C-alpha positions in Angstrom: 11.2 20.8 -17.3 8.7 20.9 -14.4 10.3 21.7 -11.0 9.9 19.4 -7.9 7.6 22.0 -6.4 5.3 21.9 -9.4 5.3 18.1 -9.3 4.5 18.1 -5.5 1.0 19.0 -6.4 0.6 16.3 -9.0 -2.4 14.1 -8.6 -3.0 10.5 -9.6 -6.7 11.1 -9.3 -9.1 10.9 -12.2 -12.7 11.6 -12.8 -13.6 8.5 -10.8 -13.0 10.5 -7.6 -10.1 10.5 -5.2 -9.9 7.9 -2.5 -6.6 8.9 -0.8 -5.5 12.5 -0.2 -2.2 13.7 1.3 -2.4 17.5 2.0 0.8 19.3 2.9 2.1 16.3 4.8 5.5 16.7 6.6 7.1 13.9 8.6 10.4 14.3 10.4 12.5 11.8 12.3 14.7 13.8 14.6 16.4 16.4 12.4 15.7 14.5 9.2 12.7 15.6 7.1 11.5 12.4 5.4 8.4 13.9 3.7 8.4 17.6 2.9 4.9 19.2 2.5 3.7 16.4 0.3 0.6 16.8 -1.8 -0.9 14.0 -3.8 -4.0 11.9 -4.3 -5.0 8.5 -5.6 -8.2 7.9 -7.5 -10.6 5.1 -6.5 -9.7 1.8 -8.1 -6.4 3.0 -9.4 -3.0 1.4 -8.9 -0.2 3.8 -8.1 3.5 2.8 -7.7 6.0 4.8 -5.7 9.6 4.5 -6.8 12.8 6.1 -5.8 16.0 5.5 -3.8 16.0 4.2 -0.2 15.2 6.9 2.3 13.2 9.0 -0.2 10.0 8.6 1.9 8.1 5.9 0.1 7.6 3.4 2.9 6.8 6.3 5.3 3.8 7.1 3.2 2.4 3.6 3.7 3.2 3.7 7.4 1.4 6.9 7.8 -1.7 5.4 6.1 -1.5 2.5 8.5 -1.1 5.0 11.4 2.1 3.3 12.5 3.5 6.8 12.6 1.7 10.2 12.5 2.5 13.2 10.4 4.1 16.3 12.1 2.1 18.6 9.8 -0.7 18.2 7.3 -3.7 15.9 6.9 -4.4 12.5 5.3 -7.9 11.5 4.2 -9.2 8.1 3.0 -12.6 8.0 1.3 -13.5 11.4 2.5 -12.7 10.7 6.2 -9.7 12.4 7.7 -7.3 9.8 9.1 -5.2 12.3 11.1 -7.9 14.6 12.6 -11.5 14.7 13.5 -13.9 17.6 13.6 -15.5 19.0 16.7 -19.1 20.2 16.7 -17.9 23.8 16.5 -16.0 22.9 13.3 -12.5 23.0 14.7 -10.1 20.1 13.9 -8.4 18.1 16.7 -5.9 15.3 16.6 -7.9 12.0 15.8 -8.6 9.7 18.7 -7.9 6.0 18.6 -11.6 5.1 18.0 -11.8 7.4 15.0 -8.4 6.1 13.7 -9.5 2.5 13.9 -12.7 3.2 12.0 -11.0 4.9 9.1 -8.1 2.4 9.1 -10.5 -0.5 8.6 -10.7 0.7 5.0 -7.0 -0.1 4.5 -5.1 -3.4 4.2 -1.3 -3.8 4.1 1.1 -6.5 3.1 4.5 -6.0 4.6 8.0 -7.0 3.7 7.9 -9.6 6.5 4.9 -11.9 6.5 3.9 -11.3 10.1 1.7 -14.4 10.2 0.5 -15.9 13.5 2.9 -18.8 14.0 0.6 -20.9 16.2 -2.4 -20.6 13.8 -2.9 -22.7 10.6 -3.3 -21.0 7.3 -7.1 -21.0 7.4 -7.3 -19.4 10.8 -4.6 -16.9 9.9 -6.9 -15.6 7.2 -10.2 -15.7 9.3 -9.0 -14.3 12.6 -9.2 -10.6 11.9 -12.5 -10.7 9.9 -14.2 -12.5 12.9 -12.8 -10.3 15.6 -12.5 -7.0 13.8 -15.3 -7.0 11.2 -17.6 -9.2 13.3 -18.2 -11.8 10.7 -19.5 -15.2 11.7 -16.9 -18.0 11.7 -18.7 -19.7 8.8 -18.9 -16.5 6.7 -15.2 -15.7 7.4 -14.1 -19.2 6.5 -16.1 -19.2 3.2 -14.4 -16.0 2.2 -11.0 -17.2 3.4 -11.3 -20.4 1.3 -12.0 -18.4 -1.8 -9.0 -16.1 -1.2 -6.7 -19.0 -0.4 -7.8 -20.7 -3.6 -7.1 -17.4 -5.4 -3.5 -17.3 -4.2 -3.0 -21.0 -5.0 -2.8 -22.5 -1.5 -5.9 -24.7 -1.3 -3.8 -27.7 -0.5 -2.1 -25.9 2.5 -5.2 -24.9 4.5 -4.1 -27.0 7.5 -0.5 -26.1 7.6 1.3 -23.8 10.0 3.4 -21.0 8.6 6.6 -22.8 9.5 5.6 -25.5 7.1 5.4 -23.1 4.2 8.0 -21.5 2.0 8.6 -17.8 2.2 6.6 -17.3 -1.0 3.7 -19.3 0.3 3.7 -17.3 3.5 3.6 -14.1 1.6 0.6 -15.4 -0.4 -1.2 -16.2 2.9 -0.4 -12.6 4.0 -2.0 -11.3 0.8 -5.1 -13.4 1.3 -5.3 -12.2 4.9 -5.1 -8.6 3.9 -7.9 -9.1 1.2 -10.1 -10.9 3.8 -10.6 -7.6 5.5 -12.3 -6.3 2.4 -10.2 -3.2 2.2 -10.9 -0.3 -0.1 -7.1 0.3 -0.3 -4.3 -2.3 -0.4 -0.8 -1.1 0.5 2.1 -3.2 -0.7 5.5 -2.5 0.9 8.4 -4.3 -1.0 6.5 -7.5 -0.6 9.1 -9.6 -2.4 12.2 -8.1 -0.8 12.5 -10.9 1.8 12.0 -13.7 -0.7 14.5 -15.9 -2.4 14.7 -14.9 -6.1 13.0 -18.1 -7.4 9.9 -17.3 -5.2 9.4 -13.7 -6.4 7.7 -14.4 -9.7 4.9 -16.5 -8.0 4.0 -13.8 -5.6 4.0 -11.1 -8.2 1.8 -13.2 -10.4 -0.7 -13.4 -7.5 -0.7 -9.6 -7.2 -1.1 -9.1 -10.9 -4.3 -11.3 -10.6 -5.5 -9.1 -7.7 -4.9 -5.9 -9.7 -6.7 -7.3 -12.8 -9.6 -9.0 -11.1 -10.6 -6.6 -8.3 -11.5 -2.9 -8.0 -9.2 -2.4 -5.0 -7.1 0.7 -5.0 -3.5 -0.2 -4.7 -0.5 1.9 -3.5 2.7 0.0 -4.1 6.3 0.5 -3.1 8.6 -1.8 -5.1 11.9 -2.1 -6.8 10.4 -4.6 -9.3 10.1 -2.3 -12.2 8.6 -4.7 -14.7 5.8 -5.4 -12.1 5.3 -1.6 -11.7 5.1 -1.2 -15.4 2.5 -4.0 -15.7 0.1 -3.0 -13.0 0.4 0.8 -12.5 -2.0 3.5 -13.7 0.5 6.0 -12.5 4.1 6.0 -11.2 5.4 8.6 -8.8 9.2 9.2 -8.5 10.3 10.3 -5.1 13.5 11.9 -4.0 14.2 13.5 -0.6 10.6 13.4 0.5 9.1 15.0 -2.6 7.7 13.9 -5.9 10.1 14.9 -8.6 8.2 13.3 -11.5 4.9 11.5 -12.1 3.0 10.0 -15.0 1.9 6.8 -16.7 4.4 3.9 -16.5 5.2 4.1 -20.2 6.3 7.7 -19.9 8.2 7.3 -16.6 10.1 4.2 -17.7 10.6 5.0 -21.4 10.9 8.8 -21.5 11.5 10.3 -18.1 11.9 14.0 -18.0 13.8 14.6 -14.7 17.5 14.0 -14.4 16.9 12.3 -11.0 14.4 9.9 -12.5 16.8 8.9 -15.3 19.7 8.5 -12.8 17.6 6.3 -10.5 16.2 4.1 -13.3 19.7 3.6 -14.8 20.6 1.8 -11.6 17.5 -0.5 -11.4 16.6 -1.3 -15.0 
């Protein structure tokens, strides 16, 4: 059976070329090491799901990609651009400045557990605000794109409503449309159904299945919805104590896991 150390170098990349690369990334919070010399990559256009117990480091990976936190050691690259460092003219690496970080981060969109919509803006403006002010799109161009995305998530009849007038599931669909409106190369999904009432979960997951099937966006997903992970994933990575203990296609991970820790975890969630 492969050891955790062997699996720590496992890659989800294929011949289509890697889009995300973590190299020897360590993240600590106080005395707790949340990620321990993590190495992995995700290929362009692939959907990779991170599973594992709470505290195993999954959400920290997404937060590092969004630069909400920074690694203590190692480097992270997106589409060939280092997110954590930039290179001086003499070739040496220095900690990335905010301007550099913003440029690379524009390639990434994220949908959070909480919807984080602007409460004083109606649905249409929630989706158009960032493309206008961050991407520099004209208001007309941003609205045309937003209407297409809002239709895709099934909310055309709610364009002129405020978030408080929507259900939790509807708000999360707006959040998905808002993330896609930024035209990201990478979409991060962090337990996007965990704050929803059970009867609203299926609708949101159906929208995300449509996104996975109808776009070429690379997706990195943290979820406890194992049937969803099985449906949309090209690869599944099992985390424990900040390391990858097992990885592979969903049929293998869910039907014939090799590692004791994977079997133990899946027995509690399936």
